C-alpha positions as CSV (number, residue, x, y, z in Angstrom):
1,M,-36.1,-44.4,34.6
2,S,-32.5,-43.7,35.7
3,I,-31.1,-46.2,33.2
4,S,-33.0,-45.0,30.1
5,S,-32.1,-41.4,30.5
6,P,-28.3,-41.8,29.7
7,K,-29.2,-43.8,26.6
8,R,-31.4,-41.1,25.3
9,S,-28.7,-38.6,26.0
10,R,-26.1,-40.6,24.2
11,S,-28.4,-41.1,21.3
12,R,-28.9,-37.3,21.0
13,D,-25.1,-36.7,21.3
14,H,-24.5,-39.4,18.6
15,G,-26.5,-37.4,16.0
16,R,-24.7,-34.1,16.5
17,P,-21.5,-34.7,14.6
18,G,-23.5,-35.7,11.5
19,Q,-25.6,-32.6,11.8
20,R,-22.6,-30.4,12.1
21,G,-21.1,-32.1,9.0
22,L,-24.2,-31.5,7.0
23,S,-24.2,-27.9,8.2
24,G,-20.6,-27.4,7.3
25,T,-21.1,-28.9,3.8
26,A,-24.1,-26.6,3.2
27,S,-22.1,-23.6,4.3
28,M,-19.1,-24.5,2.0
29,S,-21.5,-25.0,-0.9
30,H,-23.1,-21.6,-0.2
31,Q,-19.7,-19.9,0.0
32,S,-18.6,-21.6,-3.3
33,A,-21.8,-20.4,-5.0
34,Q,-21.2,-16.9,-3.8
35,A,-17.6,-17.0,-5.0
36,R,-18.7,-18.2,-8.4
37,S,-21.3,-15.4,-8.6
38,R,-18.6,-12.9,-7.8
39,R,-16.4,-14.0,-10.7
40,R,-16.2,-11.6,-13.5
41,R,-17.7,-12.0,-17.0
42,F,-15.5,-9.3,-18.5
43,P,-15.6,-7.1,-20.4
44,G,-19.4,-6.6,-20.4
45,W,-21.6,-4.1,-22.2
46,R,-20.1,-1.3,-20.1
47,W,-16.8,-1.5,-22.0
48,V,-18.7,-0.4,-25.2
49,A,-18.8,3.1,-23.6
50,V,-15.0,3.3,-24.2
51,A,-15.6,3.8,-28.0
52,P,-17.7,6.9,-28.0
53,A,-15.5,8.4,-25.4
54,F,-12.7,8.9,-28.0
55,P,-14.4,11.3,-30.4
56,L,-15.9,13.2,-27.5
57,A,-12.5,13.5,-25.7
58,A,-11.0,14.6,-29.0
59,L,-13.5,17.5,-29.4
60,I,-13.1,18.5,-25.7
61,G,-9.3,18.3,-25.8
62,R,-9.0,20.3,-29.0
63,G,-11.6,22.8,-27.7
64,L,-9.6,23.5,-24.5
65,G,-6.1,23.1,-25.8
66,G,-6.5,24.1,-29.4
67,P,-5.1,22.2,-32.4
68,V,-2.1,20.0,-31.7
69,D,0.4,22.3,-33.4
70,A,2.7,23.2,-30.4
71,V,4.0,21.7,-27.2
72,E,1.6,23.7,-24.9
73,A,-1.5,22.8,-26.9
74,A,-0.5,19.1,-27.0
75,L,0.2,19.1,-23.2
76,I,-3.1,20.7,-22.3
77,G,-5.3,19.0,-24.8
78,G,-3.6,15.6,-24.3
79,A,-3.9,15.8,-20.5
80,V,-7.6,16.6,-20.8
81,T,-8.2,13.9,-23.4
82,G,-6.2,11.3,-21.4
83,A,-7.9,12.0,-18.2
84,G,-11.4,11.8,-19.8
85,L,-10.6,8.5,-21.6
86,A,-9.2,7.1,-18.4
87,A,-12.3,8.1,-16.4
88,V,-14.6,6.2,-18.8
89,Q,-12.2,3.2,-18.8
90,W,-12.2,3.1,-15.0
91,W,-16.0,3.2,-14.9
92,A,-16.4,0.6,-17.6
93,A,-13.8,-1.8,-16.0
94,D,-15.8,-1.8,-12.7
95,G,-12.9,-2.2,-10.3
96,V,-10.3,-4.0,-12.4
97,L,-8.1,-0.9,-13.0
98,G,-7.6,0.0,-9.3
99,R,-8.3,3.3,-7.7
100,A,-10.0,6.0,-9.8
101,G,-7.7,8.9,-8.8
102,A,-4.5,7.0,-9.6
103,W,-5.8,5.6,-12.9
104,I,-7.3,8.9,-14.2
105,G,-4.2,10.9,-13.1
106,A,-1.9,8.5,-14.9
107,G,-4.1,8.8,-18.0
108,G,-3.9,12.6,-18.0
109,V,-0.2,12.9,-17.3
110,G,0.9,10.0,-19.4
111,Y,-1.1,11.0,-22.5
112,G,-0.4,14.7,-22.1
113,V,3.4,14.1,-22.1
114,G,3.1,11.4,-24.7
115,L,1.1,13.5,-27.1
116,A,3.5,16.4,-26.7
117,A,6.5,14.2,-27.4
118,G,5.0,12.3,-30.3
119,A,3.6,15.3,-32.1
120,A,6.8,17.2,-31.7
121,L,8.8,14.2,-33.0
122,V,6.9,14.3,-36.3
123,G,6.8,18.1,-36.6
124,Y,3.0,18.2,-36.0
125,D,2.4,16.7,-39.4
126,T,-0.8,14.7,-40.1
127,G,0.3,12.2,-42.7
128,L,-0.6,8.5,-42.2
129,G,3.0,7.6,-41.1
130,D,3.3,10.7,-39.0
131,L,0.2,10.0,-37.0
132,A,1.1,6.3,-36.6
133,I,4.4,7.4,-35.0
134,M,2.7,10.0,-32.9
135,G,0.2,7.4,-31.7
136,F,2.9,4.9,-30.9
137,V,4.8,7.4,-28.8
138,S,1.8,8.8,-27.0
139,G,0.5,5.3,-26.4
140,A,3.8,4.1,-25.1
141,L,4.0,6.8,-22.4
142,L,0.4,6.4,-21.5
143,G,0.8,2.6,-21.2
144,A,3.9,3.1,-19.1
145,A,2.2,5.4,-16.7
146,Q,-0.9,3.3,-16.4
147,G,1.2,0.1,-16.1
148,L,3.0,1.5,-13.1
149,V,-0.4,2.3,-11.5
150,L,-1.5,-1.3,-12.1
151,V,1.7,-2.6,-10.5
152,R,1.2,-0.4,-7.4
153,E,-2.5,-1.5,-7.2
154,G,-1.4,-5.2,-7.1
155,R,-2.5,-6.0,-10.7
156,R,0.8,-7.2,-12.0
157,E,-0.7,-9.7,-14.4
158,L,-2.4,-6.9,-16.3
159,A,0.4,-4.2,-16.1
160,M,2.8,-5.5,-18.7
161,P,0.2,-6.6,-21.3
162,W,-1.6,-3.2,-21.0
163,A,1.6,-1.2,-21.3
164,L,2.7,-3.1,-24.4
165,A,-0.7,-2.9,-26.0
166,M,-1.3,0.8,-25.7
167,P,1.4,2.0,-28.3
168,V,0.1,-0.6,-30.8
169,L,-3.6,0.2,-30.3
170,F,-3.0,4.0,-30.5
171,A,-0.9,3.7,-33.7
172,L,-3.5,1.5,-35.3
173,G,-6.3,3.8,-34.1
174,W,-4.8,6.7,-35.9
175,C,-4.2,4.6,-39.0
176,A,-7.9,3.5,-39.0
177,S,-9.3,7.0,-38.6
178,T,-6.9,8.4,-41.3
179,V,-7.7,5.7,-43.9
180,I,-11.5,6.2,-43.7
181,G,-11.1,9.9,-44.4
182,V,-11.5,11.6,-41.0
183,D,-10.3,15.2,-41.1
184,V,-7.1,14.5,-39.2
185,E,-5.5,17.7,-40.6
186,N,-7.5,19.5,-38.0
187,Q,-5.0,18.1,-35.5
188,Y,-7.2,16.5,-32.9
189,T,-5.8,15.2,-29.7
190,V,-6.9,11.7,-30.4
191,F,-8.5,9.6,-33.2
192,G,-12.1,9.3,-34.0
193,A,-14.8,6.6,-34.3
194,A,-13.1,4.1,-36.5
195,G,-9.9,4.0,-34.3
196,A,-12.1,4.1,-31.2
197,V,-14.0,0.9,-32.1
198,L,-10.7,-0.8,-32.9
199,F,-9.3,0.3,-29.5
200,M,-12.4,-0.8,-27.7
201,L,-12.3,-4.3,-29.2
202,G,-8.6,-4.8,-28.8
203,S,-8.4,-3.6,-25.2
204,G,-11.6,-5.6,-24.5
205,V,-10.1,-8.8,-25.7
206,L,-6.9,-8.1,-23.7
207,L,-8.8,-7.5,-20.5
208,A,-11.1,-10.5,-21.1
209,G,-8.0,-12.7,-21.4
210,V,-6.1,-11.4,-18.5
211,T,-9.0,-11.0,-16.0
212,A,-10.7,-14.3,-16.9
213,A,-12.3,-15.9,-13.8
214,R,-10.8,-13.1,-11.6
215,P,-12.9,-12.4,-8.4
216,R,-14.6,-9.0,-8.3
217,V,-12.6,-6.3,-6.6
218,A,-14.6,-4.1,-4.3
């Protein structure tokens, strides 16, 4: 009896490393599955909400600031419009754009100043070329403000593409809405449905490319 006991003990000890190895492998597989499940499939259906936000923000911005025919109206209406658009973008992006306050604040300030500068530059005219220039300038200042937020939030890979895309998308958005006959002469703070769909698609493709396989940010 005294001889067999150590053998049984050694036999039990011999099995433990293998058990620990299997347990470690299972744990790693589970963690890998969790990591894959947290990876983004972006942009999803939530990003579609960005499109209807534009005409709604245009109506609210014009209602609060008046038609964009003076610096004060452009600043107030642009700030309200930019903040509203940024709020919807932040919700739709589900964590990709950093903290809500910083993103929305940059949207309001950047677009308010940008719209005031762009509208004044073209003399508050509403021709196709005038609105394209206004959109480019307002988008440039908006993109710069939000790009700085992305840098500070540690999203440097998105900051530059976003900043460069905004002036192009806003210029094209105004062109699209003007070409289909939207009453742009009413001097809204931002373009309507046609430009909004173009912006939603363009920015969605950008975000999908930059944030591909990026882990979800809490």
